[in-house]
C-alpha positions as CSV (number, residue, x, y, z in Angstrom):
1,M,116.2,252.3,18.7
2,R,118.9,251.0,21.1
3,D,121.3,248.4,20.0
4,R,120.8,245.0,21.5
5,P,123.3,242.3,22.3
6,A,124.5,240.3,19.3
7,R,123.4,236.6,19.0
8,V,124.6,233.7,16.9
9,A,121.4,233.9,14.8
10,D,122.5,237.4,13.9
11,V,125.8,236.1,12.5
12,H,123.9,233.8,10.1
13,E,121.3,236.5,9.2
14,I,123.9,239.2,8.5
15,A,126.3,237.0,6.5
16,A,123.5,235.4,4.5
17,A,122.1,238.8,3.6
18,M,125.3,240.0,1.9
19,P,125.1,239.9,-1.9
20,H,126.6,236.9,-3.8
21,T,127.0,235.0,-0.6
22,T,126.9,231.2,-0.5
23,R,126.6,229.1,2.6
24,I,128.3,225.8,2.5
25,E,128.6,223.1,5.1
26,G,132.0,222.0,6.3
27,P,132.8,218.3,6.8
28,K,131.2,218.3,10.2
29,G,128.1,220.4,9.3
30,N,129.7,223.7,10.3
31,A,128.4,226.8,8.4
32,I,130.9,228.6,6.1
33,Y,129.8,231.8,4.4
34,Q,131.6,232.7,1.2
35,V,131.6,235.3,-1.5
36,G,133.2,234.4,-4.8
37,G,134.5,231.2,-3.3
38,K,136.3,233.0,-0.5
39,S,135.2,232.5,3.1
40,F,134.4,235.5,5.2
41,V,132.7,233.9,8.2
42,F,133.6,230.4,9.3
43,F,132.0,228.4,12.1
44,R,135.0,226.3,13.3
45,T,134.9,222.8,14.6
46,P,136.7,222.3,18.0
47,Q,140.5,222.7,17.4
48,P,143.5,222.3,19.8
49,D,144.5,226.0,19.4
50,A,141.3,227.2,21.1
51,E,140.7,225.5,24.4
52,D,139.8,226.2,28.0
53,A,143.0,226.8,29.9
54,E,141.8,225.0,33.0
55,T,140.1,222.0,31.6
56,G,141.8,221.6,28.2
57,E,138.4,221.2,26.6
58,R,138.3,222.5,23.1
59,Y,135.9,225.3,22.4
60,A,133.0,224.1,20.2
61,D,131.6,227.6,19.6
62,V,134.4,229.5,17.8
63,I,133.6,231.7,14.8
64,M,136.3,233.0,12.5
65,I,135.6,236.4,10.9
66,W,138.0,237.9,8.3
67,V,139.3,241.4,8.7
68,E,140.6,244.0,6.2
69,S,144.1,244.4,7.7
70,E,146.5,243.5,10.4
71,A,145.7,246.9,12.0
72,D,142.0,246.0,12.2
73,K,142.8,242.6,13.7
74,L,145.1,244.1,16.3
75,A,142.5,246.8,17.2
76,L,140.0,244.0,17.9
77,V,142.2,241.5,19.8
78,Q,144.2,244.0,21.9
79,D,141.2,245.7,23.4
80,P,140.9,244.1,26.9
81,H,137.1,244.5,26.8
82,S,136.7,242.8,23.4
83,P,135.5,239.2,23.0
84,F,137.7,238.8,20.0
85,F,140.9,236.8,20.1
86,T,143.5,235.1,18.0
87,T,145.9,232.2,18.4
88,D,149.4,231.5,17.3
89,R,147.9,229.4,14.5
90,F,146.5,232.6,13.0
91,D,149.6,234.7,13.1
92,G,149.7,236.6,9.8
93,H,146.1,235.5,8.9
94,L,143.6,238.3,8.5
95,S,140.9,237.0,10.8
96,V,139.8,237.2,14.3
97,L,138.1,234.6,16.5
98,V,135.1,234.9,18.8
99,R,133.3,232.4,20.9
100,A,129.6,232.4,20.2
101,S,129.0,232.4,24.0
102,R,130.7,235.8,24.1
103,L,128.8,237.5,21.2
104,S,126.4,239.2,23.6
105,S,129.2,241.4,24.9
106,I,129.0,243.4,21.6
107,G,126.0,244.9,20.0
108,K,124.2,243.8,16.8
109,A,125.3,247.0,15.1
110,E,129.0,246.3,15.8
111,L,128.6,242.7,14.6
112,T,126.9,243.9,11.5
113,E,129.7,246.3,10.7
114,L,132.3,243.6,11.4
115,I,130.6,241.0,9.1
116,Q,130.0,243.6,6.3
117,D,133.7,244.5,6.5
118,A,134.6,240.8,6.4
119,W,132.5,240.5,3.2
120,L,134.2,243.5,1.7
121,S,137.6,242.2,2.5
122,R,136.9,239.0,0.5
123,A,134.6,240.2,-2.3
124,S,135.9,241.2,-5.7
125,K,136.6,244.9,-6.0
126,R,133.7,245.3,-8.5
127,R,131.2,243.7,-6.1
128,G,132.5,245.6,-3.1
129,E,132.3,249.0,-5.0
130,R,128.7,248.2,-6.2
131,W,127.6,247.2,-2.7
132,L,129.1,250.3,-1.1
133,A,127.5,252.6,-3.8
134,E,124.1,251.1,-2.9
135,Q,124.5,251.8,0.9
């Protein structure tokens, strides 16, 4: 079966399917997925660090996804074909940003791997090892 373009619904489905995951709502109703009280996928509200360069309009569709390491982050944001980006605000923070409107430029399989890795980066060692052993 061929991979298909990723969608926002996939982000919710994949994150919610990870074990011990809790979905909470942010102050403006934005979805936040956590494992052990630690966020691994966060639907951001519009922020001044992510805006259209021409209009100044803040992006309302930014999703923050944690990564395992700075090397993983750089691999994602430095690829010119990647929809992932970062801002100065996230220097030193192990996460990448992606606009929901650009998710279709990656496949569902890549998105799945990215979210699973995000979960692993935030889950306890015991939970992570148990999940990996079951895969």
